[in-house]
LODREN-882658 format. One line per field, with one value per atom (N, C-alpha, C, O): residue number from 1; x negated, z, y negated; atom name. Coordinates in Angstrom, 2 decimals. Each point is the difference from the previous one (the first is absolute). Layout:
REM LODREN-882658
seq	c(NUM / ...);
east	c(X / ...);
up	c(Z / ...);
north	c(Y / ...);
atom	c(CA / ...);
REM end
This chain:
REM LODREN-882658
seq	c(1 / 1 / 1 / 1 / 2 / 2 / 2 / 2 / 3 / 3 / 3 / 3 / 4 / 4 / 4 / 4 / 5 / 5 / 5 / 5 / 6 / 6 / 6 / 6 / 7 / 7 / 7 / 7 / 8 / 8 / 8 / 8 / 9 / 9 / 9 / 9 / 10 / 10 / 10 / 10 / 11 / 11 / 11 / 11 / 12 / 12 / 12 / 12 / 13 / 13 / 13 / 13 / 14 / 14 / 14 / 14 / 15 / 15 / 15 / 15 / 16 / 16 / 16 / 16 / 17 / 17 / 17 / 17 / 18 / 18 / 18 / 18 / 19 / 19 / 19 / 19 / 20 / 20 / 20 / 20 / 21 / 21 / 21 / 21 / 22 / 22 / 22 / 22 / 23 / 23 / 23 / 23 / 24 / 24 / 24 / 24 / 25 / 25 / 25 / 25 / 26 / 26 / 26 / 26 / 27 / 27 / 27 / 27 / 28 / 28 / 28 / 28 / 29 / 29 / 29 / 29 / 30 / 30 / 30 / 30 / 31 / 31 / 31 / 31 / 32 / 32 / 32 / 32 / 33 / 33 / 33 / 33 / 34 / 34 / 34 / 34 / 35 / 35 / 35 / 35 / 36 / 36 / 36 / 36 / 37 / 37 / 37 / 37 / 38 / 38 / 38 / 38 / 39 / 39 / 39 / 39 / 40 / 40 / 40 / 40 / 41 / 41 / 41 / 41 / 42 / 42 / 42 / 42 / 43 / 43 / 43 / 43 / 44 / 44 / 44 / 44 / 45 / 45 / 45 / 45 / 46 / 46 / 46 / 46 / 47 / 47 / 47 / 47 / 48 / 48 / 48 / 48 / 49 / 49 / 49 / 49 / 50 / 50 / 50 / 50 / 51 / 51 / 51 / 51 / 52 / 52 / 52 / 52 / 53 / 53 / 53 / 53 / 54 / 54 / 54 / 54 / 55 / 55 / 55 / 55 / 56 / 56 / 56 / 56 / 57 / 57 / 57 / 57 / 58 / 58 / 58 / 58 / 59 / 59 / 59 / 59 / 60 / 60 / 60 / 60 / 61 / 61 / 61 / 61 / 62 / 62 / 62 / 62 / 63 / 63 / 63 / 63 / 64 / 64 / 64 / 64 / 65 / 65 / 65 / 65 / 66 / 66 / 66 / 66 / 67 / 67 / 67 / 67 / 68 / 68 / 68 / 68 / 69 / 69 / 69 / 69 / 70 / 70 / 70 / 70 / 71 / 71 / 71 / 71 / 72 / 72 / 72 / 72 / 73 / 73 / 73 / 73 / 74 / 74 / 74 / 74 / 75 / 75 / 75 / 75 / 76 / 76 / 76 / 76 / 77 / 77 / 77 / 77 / 78 / 78 / 78 / 78 / 79 / 79 / 79 / 79 / 80 / 80 / 80 / 80 / 81 / 81 / 81 / 81 / 82 / 82 / 82 / 82 / 83 / 83 / 83 / 83 / 84 / 84 / 84 / 84 / 85 / 85 / 85 / 85 / 86 / 86 / 86 / 86 / 87 / 87 / 87 / 87 / 88 / 88 / 88 / 88 / 89 / 89 / 89 / 89 / 90 / 90 / 90 / 90 / 91 / 91 / 91 / 91 / 92 / 92 / 92 / 92 / 93 / 93 / 93 / 93 / 94 / 94 / 94 / 94 / 95 / 95 / 95 / 95 / 96 / 96 / 96 / 96 / 97 / 97 / 97 / 97 / 98 / 98 / 98 / 98 / 99 / 99 / 99 / 99 / 100 / 100 / 100 / 100 / 101 / 101 / 101 / 101 / 102 / 102 / 102 / 102 / 103 / 103 / 103 / 103 / 104 / 104 / 104 / 104 / 105 / 105 / 105 / 105 / 106 / 106 / 106 / 106 / 107 / 107 / 107 / 107 / 108 / 108 / 108 / 108 / 109 / 109 / 109 / 109);
east	c(-91.07 / 0.41 / 1.29 / 0.04 / 0.91 / 1.23 / -0.63 / 0.16 / -1.00 / -0.21 / -1.13 / -0.19 / -0.53 / -0.61 / 0.71 / -0.29 / 1.36 / 1.05 / 0.52 / -0.40 / 1.11 / 0.69 / -1.04 / 0.42 / -1.59 / -0.90 / -0.30 / -0.31 / 0.53 / -0.34 / 1.47 / 0.00 / 1.09 / 1.24 / 0.01 / 0.09 / -0.17 / -0.33 / -0.79 / 0.32 / -1.59 / -1.07 / 0.67 / 0.04 / 0.35 / 0.69 / 1.15 / 0.32 / 0.33 / 1.47 / -0.84 / 0.22 / -1.33 / -0.58 / -0.60 / 0.12 / -0.91 / -0.77 / 1.19 / -0.40 / 1.67 / 0.99 / -0.03 / -0.08 / 0.18 / 0.11 / -1.41 / -0.06 / -1.17 / -0.94 / -0.23 / -0.69 / 1.46 / 0.16 / 0.46 / -0.48 / 1.82 / 0.74 / -0.38 / 0.37 / -1.22 / -0.50 / -1.35 / -0.28 / -0.70 / -0.68 / 0.43 / -0.59 / 1.88 / 0.32 / 1.13 / 0.65 / -0.39 / 0.81 / -0.39 / 0.79 / -2.11 / -0.34 / 0.15 / 0.19 / -0.28 / 0.31 / 1.59 / 0.55 / 0.01 / 1.64 / 0.37 / 0.75 / -1.12 / 0.62 / -0.09 / 1.00 / -1.74 / -0.18 / 0.97 / 0.74 / -0.71 / 0.97 / 1.41 / 0.75 / -0.19 / 1.06 / 0.66 / 1.18 / -2.13 / 0.35 / 0.20 / 0.69 / -1.49 / 0.20 / 1.25 / 0.28 / 0.52 / 1.56 / 0.89 / -0.26 / 1.34 / 1.20 / 0.97 / 0.97 / -1.23 / 0.71 / 0.15 / -1.00 / 2.32 / 0.21 / -0.85 / -1.12 / 1.57 / -0.81 / 0.03 / -1.00 / 2.18 / 0.08 / -0.84 / -0.55 / 0.60 / -0.68 / -1.56 / -0.83 / 0.49 / -1.42 / -0.74 / -1.11 / 2.14 / -0.29 / -0.17 / -0.86 / 1.90 / -0.12 / -1.59 / -0.95 / 0.89 / -1.31 / -1.11 / -0.89 / 0.76 / -1.28 / 0.12 / -1.03 / 2.16 / 0.16 / -0.60 / -0.70 / 1.03 / -0.35 / -1.56 / -0.73 / 0.36 / -1.55 / -0.61 / -1.07 / 1.49 / -0.62 / -0.03 / -0.96 / 2.43 / 0.26 / -1.29 / -0.74 / 0.50 / -0.78 / -1.56 / -0.73 / 0.57 / -1.66 / 0.22 / -0.83 / 1.97 / -0.22 / 0.04 / -0.44 / 0.93 / -0.13 / -1.53 / -0.66 / 0.30 / -1.37 / -0.76 / -0.62 / 0.55 / -1.07 / 0.35 / -0.85 / 2.03 / 0.02 / -0.29 / -0.52 / 0.81 / -0.39 / -1.64 / -0.69 / 0.18 / -1.59 / -0.60 / -1.21 / 1.90 / -0.61 / 0.02 / -0.93 / 2.01 / 0.42 / -0.97 / -0.52 / 0.05 / -1.00 / -1.28 / -0.66 / 0.16 / -1.12 / -0.19 / -1.11 / 1.92 / 0.06 / -0.25 / -0.71 / 1.45 / 0.09 / -1.34 / -0.47 / -0.12 / -1.61 / -0.82 / -0.92 / 1.07 / -0.91 / 0.19 / -0.98 / 1.91 / -0.14 / -0.75 / -0.60 / 0.58 / -0.69 / -1.55 / -0.77 / 0.36 / -1.44 / -0.49 / 0.60 / -1.92 / -0.65 / -0.58 / -0.55 / 0.83 / -0.52 / -1.33 / -0.42 / -0.58 / -1.45 / -0.14 / -0.79 / 1.62 / -0.16 / 0.73 / -0.29 / 1.20 / 0.57 / -1.04 / 0.24 / -1.18 / -0.89 / -0.55 / -0.09 / -0.27 / -0.47 / 0.97 / -0.16 / 1.10 / 1.09 / 0.41 / 0.35 / -0.32 / 0.17 / -0.95 / 0.42 / -1.72 / -1.17 / 0.18 / -0.15 / 0.58 / 0.25 / 1.20 / 0.03 / 0.94 / 1.03 / -0.25 / 0.57 / -1.35 / -0.63 / -0.54 / 0.40 / -1.53 / -0.79 / 0.86 / -0.48 / 1.51 / 0.55 / 0.97 / 0.09 / 0.53 / 0.79 / -0.62 / 0.43 / -1.67 / -1.06 / -0.33 / -0.07 / -0.15 / -0.30 / 1.05 / -0.23 / 1.65 / 1.12 / 0.16 / 0.52 / -0.98 / 0.27 / -1.11 / 0.25 / -1.23 / -1.26 / 0.24 / -0.25 / 0.76 / 0.21 / 1.44 / 0.12 / 0.72 / 1.27 / -0.46 / 0.43 / -1.27 / -0.44 / -1.08 / -0.01 / -0.64 / -0.67 / 1.08 / -0.01 / 0.85 / 0.93 / 1.00 / 0.45 / -0.19 / 0.61 / -0.42 / 0.61 / -2.09 / -0.71 / -0.19 / 0.01 / -0.13 / -0.11 / 1.11 / -0.08 / 1.04 / 1.54 / 0.29 / 0.72 / -1.27 / 0.65 / -0.63 / 0.25 / -1.03 / -0.51 / 1.01 / 0.12 / 0.51 / 1.03 / 1.45 / 0.97 / -1.01 / 1.08 / -0.21 / -1.14 / 2.35 / 0.02 / -0.10 / -0.22 / 0.48 / -0.08 / -1.43 / -0.54 / 0.15 / -1.23 / 0.39 / 1.12 / -2.22 / 0.21 / 0.60 / 1.00 / -1.42 / 0.58 / 0.95 / 0.50);
up	c(90.74 / 1.10 / 0.04 / 0.74 / -1.54 / -0.32 / -0.53 / 0.53 / -1.81 / -0.45 / 0.65 / -0.40 / 1.44 / 0.83 / 0.82 / 0.16 / 0.44 / 0.93 / -1.02 / 0.17 / -0.96 / -1.25 / -0.30 / -0.06 / -0.14 / -0.17 / 1.21 / -0.06 / 1.24 / 1.16 / 0.34 / 0.58 / -0.99 / 0.27 / -1.01 / 0.47 / -1.88 / -0.93 / 0.32 / -0.18 / 0.74 / 0.44 / 1.26 / 0.10 / 0.60 / 1.26 / -0.34 / 0.69 / -1.73 / -0.53 / -0.65 / 0.38 / -1.44 / -0.27 / 0.59 / -0.35 / 1.51 / 0.96 / 0.82 / 0.70 / -0.72 / 0.90 / 0.19 / 1.03 / -2.27 / 0.06 / 0.71 / 0.74 / -1.40 / 0.59 / 1.65 / 0.51 / 0.33 / 1.13 / 0.75 / 1.03 / -1.86 / 0.81 / 0.00 / 0.87 / -1.96 / -0.08 / 0.91 / 0.47 / -0.07 / 0.93 / 1.49 / 0.92 / -0.71 / 1.36 / 0.11 / 1.04 / -1.95 / 0.31 / 1.34 / 0.87 / -0.90 / 0.87 / 1.35 / 0.98 / -0.93 / 1.43 / 0.12 / 1.03 / -1.91 / 0.43 / 0.23 / 0.97 / -1.82 / 0.34 / 1.36 / 0.20 / 0.68 / 1.42 / 0.75 / 0.84 / -1.14 / 1.00 / -0.50 / 0.85 / -1.94 / -0.73 / 0.55 / 0.13 / 0.07 / 0.21 / 1.42 / 0.43 / 0.35 / 1.46 / 0.67 / 0.89 / -1.38 / 0.46 / -1.09 / -1.20 / 1.71 / -0.85 / -0.33 / 0.73 / -1.83 / -0.43 / -1.52 / -0.69 / 0.07 / -1.34 / -1.00 / 0.28 / -1.37 / -1.10 / 0.30 / 0.07 / 0.12 / 0.13 / 1.13 / -0.10 / 1.15 / 1.11 / -0.17 / 0.46 / -1.14 / -0.41 / -0.92 / 0.12 / -1.11 / -0.96 / 0.59 / -0.21 / 0.94 / 1.04 / 0.59 / -0.43 / 1.32 / 0.55 / -0.73 / 0.45 / -1.69 / -0.98 / -0.46 / -0.28 / 0.24 / -0.56 / 1.18 / -0.16 / 1.32 / 1.12 / 0.20 / 0.09 / -0.04 / 0.10 / -1.27 / 0.19 / -1.14 / -1.31 / 0.01 / -0.29 / 0.74 / 0.18 / 0.79 / -0.57 / 1.81 / 1.31 / -0.89 / 0.07 / -0.78 / -0.92 / -0.83 / -0.06 / -0.61 / -1.17 / 0.56 / -0.71 / 1.96 / 0.91 / 0.33 / -0.33 / 1.07 / 0.76 / -1.21 / -0.02 / -1.11 / -1.02 / -0.76 / -0.58 / 0.67 / -0.78 / 0.99 / -0.50 / 1.74 / 1.02 / 0.08 / 0.01 / 0.02 / 0.07 / -1.51 / -0.08 / -0.97 / -1.30 / 0.10 / -0.36 / 0.84 / 0.15 / 0.80 / -0.43 / 1.61 / 0.87 / -0.51 / 0.12 / -0.87 / -0.52 / -1.16 / -0.19 / -0.45 / -1.29 / 0.57 / -0.58 / 1.83 / 0.32 / 0.60 / -0.19 / 0.92 / 0.36 / -1.10 / -0.18 / -0.56 / -1.36 / -0.95 / -0.70 / 0.62 / -1.03 / 0.83 / -0.62 / 2.13 / 0.37 / 0.23 / 0.61 / -1.05 / -0.12 / -1.34 / -1.07 / 1.42 / -1.36 / -0.90 / 0.49 / -1.78 / -0.69 / -0.06 / -0.30 / 0.67 / 0.18 / 0.98 / -0.23 / 1.75 / 0.83 / 0.04 / 0.83 / -1.81 / -0.37 / -0.32 / 0.54 / -1.22 / -0.45 / 1.55 / 0.32 / 0.62 / 1.42 / 0.93 / 0.78 / -0.87 / 0.83 / -0.60 / 0.80 / -2.21 / -0.51 / 0.47 / 0.64 / -0.69 / 0.51 / 0.91 / -0.02 / 1.30 / 1.42 / 0.08 / 0.92 / -1.69 / 0.24 / -0.36 / 0.63 / -1.57 / -0.56 / 0.90 / 0.29 / 0.41 / 0.84 / 1.45 / 0.88 / -0.71 / 1.40 / -0.48 / 0.77 / -1.71 / -0.43 / -0.05 / 0.32 / -0.86 / -0.30 / 1.32 / 0.11 / 0.97 / 1.19 / 0.94 / 0.84 / -1.40 / 0.60 / -0.42 / 0.69 / -1.95 / -0.66 / 0.52 / 0.36 / -0.29 / 0.45 / 1.69 / 0.53 / 0.18 / 1.55 / -0.01 / 0.80 / -1.66 / 0.04 / -0.33 / 0.65 / -1.65 / -0.57 / 1.39 / 0.26 / 0.31 / 1.33 / 1.09 / 0.56 / -0.39 / 1.21 / -0.53 / 0.79 / -1.95 / -0.70 / 0.29 / 0.51 / -0.97 / -0.24 / 1.91 / 0.34 / 0.44 / 1.26 / 0.62 / 0.78 / -1.20 / 0.68 / -0.64 / 0.58 / -1.87 / -0.92 / 0.40 / -0.55 / 1.52 / 0.76 / 0.94 / 0.30 / 0.10 / 0.87 / -0.72 / 0.61 / -2.06 / -0.68 / -0.07 / -0.05 / 0.03 / -0.14 / -1.77 / -0.46 / -0.18 / -1.61 / -0.39 / 0.61 / -1.71 / -0.75 / -0.59 / -0.26 / 0.12 / -0.97 / -1.20 / -0.29 / -0.65 / -1.09 / -0.33 / -1.12);
north	c(-125.06 / 0.77 / 1.00 / 0.98 / -1.32 / 0.82 / 1.29 / 1.10 / -1.36 / 1.29 / 0.97 / 1.15 / -1.76 / 0.73 / 0.87 / 1.19 / -1.87 / 0.64 / 1.29 / 1.15 / -1.45 / 0.86 / 0.99 / 1.16 / -1.32 / 1.27 / 1.03 / 1.18 / -2.07 / 0.88 / 0.85 / 1.09 / -1.68 / 0.87 / 1.10 / 1.14 / -1.28 / 1.12 / 0.78 / 1.17 / -1.44 / 0.90 / 0.91 / 1.22 / -2.02 / 1.08 / 0.82 / 0.96 / -1.31 / 0.92 / 0.91 / 1.15 / -1.24 / 0.97 / 1.24 / 1.18 / -1.84 / 0.92 / 0.83 / 0.93 / -1.15 / 0.31 / 1.86 / 0.67 / -0.30 / 1.53 / 0.81 / 0.98 / -2.03 / 0.55 / 0.09 / 0.89 / -2.08 / -0.41 / 1.07 / 0.47 / -0.03 / 0.95 / 1.37 / 0.78 / -0.43 / 1.43 / -0.09 / 1.10 / -2.23 / 0.17 / -0.15 / 0.57 / -1.55 / 0.17 / 1.13 / 0.03 / 0.81 / 1.19 / 0.86 / 0.35 / -0.10 / 0.79 / -0.54 / 0.72 / -2.05 / -0.69 / 0.06 / 0.40 / -0.74 / 0.15 / 0.95 / 0.10 / 1.16 / 1.28 / 0.65 / 0.69 / -0.68 / 0.51 / -0.83 / 0.51 / -1.86 / -0.70 / -0.09 / -0.47 / 0.77 / 0.32 / 1.62 / 0.29 / 0.40 / 1.42 / 0.33 / 0.93 / -1.92 / 0.00 / 0.06 / 0.81 / -1.79 / 0.13 / 0.48 / -0.11 / 0.66 / 0.53 / -1.21 / -0.20 / -0.62 / -0.90 / 0.01 / 0.23 / -0.49 / -0.11 / -0.59 / -0.43 / 0.40 / -0.76 / -1.37 / -0.72 / 0.39 / -1.63 / -0.77 / -1.10 / 1.92 / -0.56 / 0.24 / -0.78 / 1.89 / 0.17 / -1.08 / -0.52 / 0.36 / -1.15 / -1.53 / -0.86 / 0.88 / -1.53 / 0.15 / -0.66 / 1.51 / 0.09 / -0.20 / -0.73 / 1.32 / -0.03 / -1.60 / -0.61 / 0.05 / -1.63 / -0.80 / -1.01 / 1.52 / -0.88 / 0.05 / -0.98 / 2.25 / 0.10 / -0.72 / -0.59 / 0.56 / -0.44 / -1.85 / -0.71 / 0.25 / -1.21 / -0.55 / -0.80 / 1.19 / -0.08 / -0.26 / -0.99 / 2.03 / -0.03 / -1.17 / -0.91 / 0.91 / -1.21 / -1.38 / -0.91 / 0.61 / -1.04 / -0.35 / -0.98 / 2.10 / -0.15 / -0.29 / -1.07 / 1.94 / -0.41 / -1.46 / -0.68 / 0.40 / -1.05 / -1.24 / -0.99 / 0.99 / -1.09 / 0.16 / -1.02 / 2.11 / -0.09 / -0.25 / -0.20 / 0.21 / -0.60 / -1.54 / -0.73 / 0.35 / -1.52 / -0.51 / -1.03 / 1.51 / -0.50 / -0.13 / -1.04 / 2.33 / 0.09 / -0.91 / -0.49 / 0.26 / -0.83 / -1.58 / -0.82 / 0.59 / -1.31 / -0.45 / -1.13 / 2.09 / -0.26 / 0.22 / -0.80 / 1.69 / 0.32 / -1.38 / -0.25 / -0.50 / -1.24 / -1.07 / -0.88 / 0.88 / -1.22 / 0.54 / -0.74 / 1.88 / 0.09 / -0.55 / -0.10 / -0.24 / -1.02 / 1.42 / 0.98 / -1.20 / 1.23 / 0.27 / 1.12 / -2.43 / 0.54 / 0.92 / 0.92 / -0.93 / 0.88 / 1.55 / 0.86 / -0.73 / 1.26 / 1.13 / 1.07 / -1.13 / 1.20 / 0.43 / 1.18 / -2.32 / 0.75 / 0.43 / 0.93 / -1.56 / 0.73 / 1.25 / 0.87 / -0.55 / 1.37 / 0.69 / 0.96 / -1.06 / 0.71 / 0.59 / 1.22 / -1.97 / 0.09 / 0.81 / 0.82 / -0.89 / 0.77 / 1.23 / 0.89 / -0.59 / 1.43 / 0.64 / 1.13 / -1.79 / 0.61 / 0.13 / 0.71 / -1.28 / 0.38 / 1.13 / 0.95 / -0.91 / 1.09 / 1.32 / 1.10 / -1.51 / 1.53 / 0.45 / 1.22 / -1.92 / 0.18 / 0.85 / 0.87 / -1.55 / 0.83 / 1.23 / 0.89 / -0.73 / 1.49 / 0.78 / 1.15 / -1.52 / 1.13 / 0.29 / 1.09 / -2.25 / 0.22 / 1.04 / 0.92 / -1.20 / 0.84 / 1.65 / 0.95 / -0.85 / 1.17 / 0.81 / 1.21 / -2.06 / 0.54 / 0.52 / 1.09 / -2.02 / 0.53 / 1.20 / 0.83 / -0.83 / 1.11 / 1.17 / 0.94 / -1.06 / 1.27 / 0.42 / 1.18 / -2.01 / 0.32 / 0.73 / 0.95 / -1.46 / 0.48 / 1.26 / 0.82 / -0.56 / 1.14 / 1.42 / 1.07 / -1.25 / 1.42 / 0.46 / 1.19 / -2.00 / 0.74 / 0.34 / 0.45 / -0.75 / 0.67 / 1.36 / 0.47 / 0.36 / 1.39 / 0.52 / 1.12 / -2.34 / 0.58 / -0.79 / -0.93 / 1.57 / -0.50 / -1.35 / -0.44 / -0.06 / -1.43 / 0.35 / -0.66 / 1.73 / 0.06 / 0.82 / -0.03);
atom	c(N / CA / C / O / N / CA / C / O / N / CA / C / O / N / CA / C / O / N / CA / C / O / N / CA / C / O / N / CA / C / O / N / CA / C / O / N / CA / C / O / N / CA / C / O / N / CA / C / O / N / CA / C / O / N / CA / C / O / N / CA / C / O / N / CA / C / O / N / CA / C / O / N / CA / C / O / N / CA / C / O / N / CA / C / O / N / CA / C / O / N / CA / C / O / N / CA / C / O / N / CA / C / O / N / CA / C / O / N / CA / C / O / N / CA / C / O / N / CA / C / O / N / CA / C / O / N / CA / C / O / N / CA / C / O / N / CA / C / O / N / CA / C / O / N / CA / C / O / N / CA / C / O / N / CA / C / O / N / CA / C / O / N / CA / C / O / N / CA / C / O / N / CA / C / O / N / CA / C / O / N / CA / C / O / N / CA / C / O / N / CA / C / O / N / CA / C / O / N / CA / C / O / N / CA / C / O / N / CA / C / O / N / CA / C / O / N / CA / C / O / N / CA / C / O / N / CA / C / O / N / CA / C / O / N / CA / C / O / N / CA / C / O / N / CA / C / O / N / CA / C / O / N / CA / C / O / N / CA / C / O / N / CA / C / O / N / CA / C / O / N / CA / C / O / N / CA / C / O / N / CA / C / O / N / CA / C / O / N / CA / C / O / N / CA / C / O / N / CA / C / O / N / CA / C / O / N / CA / C / O / N / CA / C / O / N / CA / C / O / N / CA / C / O / N / CA / C / O / N / CA / C / O / N / CA / C / O / N / CA / C / O / N / CA / C / O / N / CA / C / O / N / CA / C / O / N / CA / C / O / N / CA / C / O / N / CA / C / O / N / CA / C / O / N / CA / C / O / N / CA / C / O / N / CA / C / O / N / CA / C / O / N / CA / C / O / N / CA / C / O / N / CA / C / O / N / CA / C / O / N / CA / C / O / N / CA / C / O / N / CA / C / O / N / CA / C / O / N / CA / C / O / N / CA / C / O / N / CA / C / O / N / CA / C / O / N / CA / C / O / N / CA / C / O / N / CA / C / O / N / CA / C / O / N / CA / C / O / N / CA / C / O / N / CA / C / O / N / CA / C / O / N / CA / C / O / N / CA / C / O);
REM end
């Protein structure tokens, strides 16, 4: 159990720079919206990152708790249902986005 947690922590630390690079476009407009100094901007980024960390951590704990209670024989069926539902969600999202995109003044590409 301890080695599993240790691997997770080190994997999270290794992915830290990638996360910051991909979240940069999310943080940048928020930070440029207000005139604040470097310290307050860093504090705002840390607060947002801590919130995401806690949310992902709690979701992972709940998913792990319920996933451990599912019998191994039922997991492939639940995985197939989850893939089907996520596929349906992606398709419906693409259709809805395509419909609303016609009202946008900019081209899709």
